[in-house]
N, C-alpha and C positions, 0 to 999 in steps of 0.2 A: 767325205770318206773317213774310214777309221784312222785314228792317229796312233793306235797301238796294235802290234801284231797279235795274232791269236795265241802265239806261244807266250808272249809277255802277259797277256790277260790270264792265261791258265796258271802261269807261275806266280803272278801276283795274288791270285785267289788263294793259292796254296800257302803262300808266305804269310799273308795277313789272317787267313782262316775264316773271316766273317764278311759276308756281303749284305749290307743293308738293302732292304727291298721296300720301296716307298712310292706313293702316288698322291698328288694333290692337283686340283685344277687351278690352283693359285700359284703363279710363277714366283712371287716374292716369298711365299711360304716354302716352296721347293728350294729356293736359294738359301734360305736360313737353315733349313734342315740339312741340305747338302754340305754347307760350310761347317755346321756343327759336327757332322759325321767325319769330315776331313780333319778337323781339329782334334777329334777323339782318336784318330789314327787310321781310319778306314781309307783304302785306296782303290776300292772297286765299289761301284754303286749301281744298283738295278732300279731303274725307273719303270714302273708297271704301266702297260698300255691299257688304261681304263678311262672311260669317259670321252665325251666329244672333244675333238681337237687336242687330244693328248699328245699327238706328234708335234704340234706347234709349241707346247710347253717344253717338250724334250729338246727341241731344236734350240730354243733360247737358253735352256738350262745347260746344255752341252757347251754352248758358246761361253757362258759364264764360267764354267769349270775350266775350259781351256785358257781363259784369260786370267783367272784369279786363283785356281787351285791346282798348282803344278803337280802332275803325277796322278791325279784322280781319273780313274778309268770309268767312263760312262757307258752303260749298256741298257737294254730294254727287255722287259719280261712280259708275260701274258700275250705273246704273239702266236697266232695259230695258223697263219697262212703265208705263202711266199710273197704275195703282193704287199702285205703290211711289213714284212721283213725288209723288202726292197725300199719301202718308204723310209724306214728308220735308218737303213744303211746310207741312204742319200743325206740324212741329217747327221751322220757321223757316229752312229752307234758302233761301239767297239766289240760288242757281243750281243747275241740274241738268245733269249731264254723263252722256252715254250712249255706249256703244261702237257703237250702231246708230242708224239713222234710223227712228223710230217716230212716225208722224203723230199718233197719239192722245196721246203724251207732249207733243208740240208744242202741241196744243190745250189740254191741261191746264195747262201752264205759261203759255201766252199769256193764258188767262182770268184768271190772277192777276198778269199782267205780271211774271213771273219769268223770268230768262234761262235759255234752254234751249240746250245745246251738244251736238248729236248727232255721233256718230262716222261719218266718211265715208272712202271709199277710192277714189273716182273723181270726175272733174269732174261727171258727171251727178248723183251723190249730193250733192255740194256744192251744186249749183244747186237741186236739189229741196229740200234742207234750208233753204236761204235763202228759197225760195218759201213754205215753211211757217212762216217767221218767225224762223229762227235767225240771230242777229247774228254769232255766232262759231261756227265748226264745228271739231270735233275730228278730227284725223287720227291714227288708231291702228291698228296700232302704227306710229308715225311712221317709224322706221328701215326697217321691212319694206315699207311701202307705197311708198316711193320716196325717202325722206329729203329733204334740202334741195332737191335737183334737181327733185323732184316739186312742191314748194311754188312754186318759181320758175317752173316750167312752167305751173302753174295761174294764177298771178298775171299771166301774159302776156295771155290773153284775158279774164280776170276779175279785174282789179286791185282791184275793190271788196271782194273776199272777205277776211274776217278769219279766219285759220287758226291753230289751236292744236295743234301736234303733241305727242303724249305717247307715250312708249315709244321708246327709242333715243336719248334726249336726254341728253347728259352735261353736267356743270357746268364743264368746262374752257373756257378762253377760245377755244380752237380750235374746239371743237364748237359753242359758242353763236354764234360769229362766222358759221359756215356757215348756221345756221338763221336768224339775224336778217338776214344779207345776202340771204337768199332771200326775205325779206319776211313773216316770221311776225308774227302779232298778239302772241303770247306763247308760252311753252312750259310744258309740265307736266313736273315732275321727280319721280322716286320713289326707286327703289333706289340710284341714283347718289349721293344725299345722305344717305339713311337707313342709315348703316353700323352694324352690330352689333359689340359686343365679344364676346370668347370665351364669356362667360357668357350670351349671348343678349340682353343689355340694349343699348339704343341708345346710341351714342357721341354725346352731345349737344354736346360740344366740337367734334368733327369736323363734325357737322351745321351748327352755327353758322358755323364757318370756311368750309366749302364754299359754303353758301347765301349768306352775306354777300359772299364774293368774287364769286360768280356775279351777284348783284344789282348789285354795283358795276360789273362789266364791262358789263352791259346798259345801265346809265345812261351810261357813257362812250361806248358805241356809239351811243346815241340822240343824245347831244350832238354827236358828229361828223357825224351825218346832218342836223343842223339848219343 
């Protein structure tokens, strides 16, 4: 079962501002990447549900985090049905992210008081997801749906909405400034930080440098707003 309440998950997302989004079918690679993200300052990590036996990788990765990375909140993304959500809840997922709005998934997560973050692409979907109990909604793909201008437009009539764009978010100060100025709750980052070497392995030094820099910028931006 989840080790962190949904309130803690949502507050930590807002505090750190950035959620790394990652998948590999190699457990040892996942451990290395997760540890690097933790050392860079990330405290929320989204493992994407892709590939055969992805749930087995997540189960072992979550055990690793609980034993070795104090305070790292593990969740799962790319979940589209209640059955899969239940499977990951049994493996200790602290939050479930989806590219769609599926009411049954919302009910499944709400019964266990686990954070559910459905994907939305319109104001109507955002409002419906919130009605179903979503504290944070995902905008995906963030850049294609409308980018920072879309977030800013939504926050006009719905300032209470907590929005997490994923897809199209870069880790440069210029990109992050646009998203956070628009009023995002946090952002999800993937391929922009998980850079591969020529041999196909992940460049952990680059990952740490990019993520650490991005997290520091977000904290500076939040300080200026206070």
